[in-house]
N, C-alpha and C positions, 0 to 999 in steps of 0.2 A: 731416289733422286727427285721424283715428283713431290714427295712428302716434304723434302727440304725446301723446294721452291714455294710450296704452299705456306710453310711456316715463315719463310722470309717475307711473303706477301702480307701475312697477318701481322707480323712485327712492323712492317712498313706502314700499314694502315693504322695501327695503334700509335705509332710515332707521329704520323701526319694528323691524326684526329685529336691528339693530346691538347693542343692549345684551345680548341673549341670545347673539348670535354671539360677542361679546367674551368671554363666559364659557363658551363651548361646551366648552373643554378640561376645565373643572371639572365640567360636566354629565356628560361622558363618563367622567371619573374616578370620580365618584360612582356612576354607573350600573354601571361595571365592579366597583367595590368592593362594591356592594349585591348584584350577581349572585354574586360569590365568597362573600359572607356567606351567601346562601341555599343555595348548593351545600354549603358547610361545615356548615350547620345540618342539611341533609338527611342527613348522615352519622350523625347520632345518631337514636335511636328517637323521642324526644320531638320533636326538631327537624323531623323529616320531616312533622309535622302542619302546620307553618306555613312551611316552607322555600319554598314556592311564592310567598309574598307578597314577600319581598325580591327574588326572581328576577324576578317580574312588574314590580315597581317599577323595578328596574335596566333592564329592557328598555324600559319606558316612557321613562325619562330618556335612555337612549341614542338611542332613536328620535326624541325631541324635539330632541336636539342635532343629529342628522343632518338633520332637517327644517329647523331654523333655519339650518344651514350652507347647505343648498340654497336656502332663501328668500333669504338674503343674497347668494349668488353669482348667482342667476338672476333675482331679483326676482319669484319665483313667489308670488302671493298665497295660493294653495291650500296650498302647503308651510308658510307661516307659520301659517295657520289650523290645519292638522294638528298643528303643533308646540304651539300653544297648547292644543289639545284634549288632547294627551298630557300636558302639564303640569297641566291641570285635573284629569284623571283621577288623576294622581300625588298631587296635594294632597287630593283627596277621599278616596282610599284611606288616606293618612297620617292624615287627620283622624278617620276612622272608627276606625282602629287606636288612636289616642290616646284617643278616647272610651271604647272598650272597655277599654283599660288603666286609665283612671281609674276606671271603674265596678268593675272587678275589684279594684283596690286598695282602694276604699272598702268593698267587700263583705268583703274579708279583714280590714280593720281592725275592722269591725263584728263579725265573727265572733270575732276575738281578744278584743275587749272583752267580748263576750257569754260567752265561755268562761272569762273571768278569767285569760287567759294573761298579759296585761300586769300584772295585780295580783300574780300569783305572782312575776314577775320583780322587781317593785318590792319586795316583801316579803323577798326573798332577796338584797337588795343587788346586784342585777344578775346574780346567778348563776342560770342556768336549769337547775336539776337536779331 
């Protein structure tokens, strides 16, 4: 009876992990490209400040792809949970980065309007001199 339950669990894990397993190649591709982007960013002085973020995101996505592959082939429930946790962390980090980017953009726009930079550009027919 316990053997039946274990087989059902493995089958369920395979079924639930299939959509991510089907896209694991794209996950790995995205992870590798993101890591390369981070490494290239680290080559510049300014980029070294944030280069660790793309590298971290790439490692997370690659790790998730590997865990999904393991979950699909072995039916290991823990591997599927770990893959989902890695993807959750990935999306949380990306969301925080987007929020920070939006806030910085809004701040820059407010500063430009406050300093009259846009007004100067409009008055000079688009020439910023």
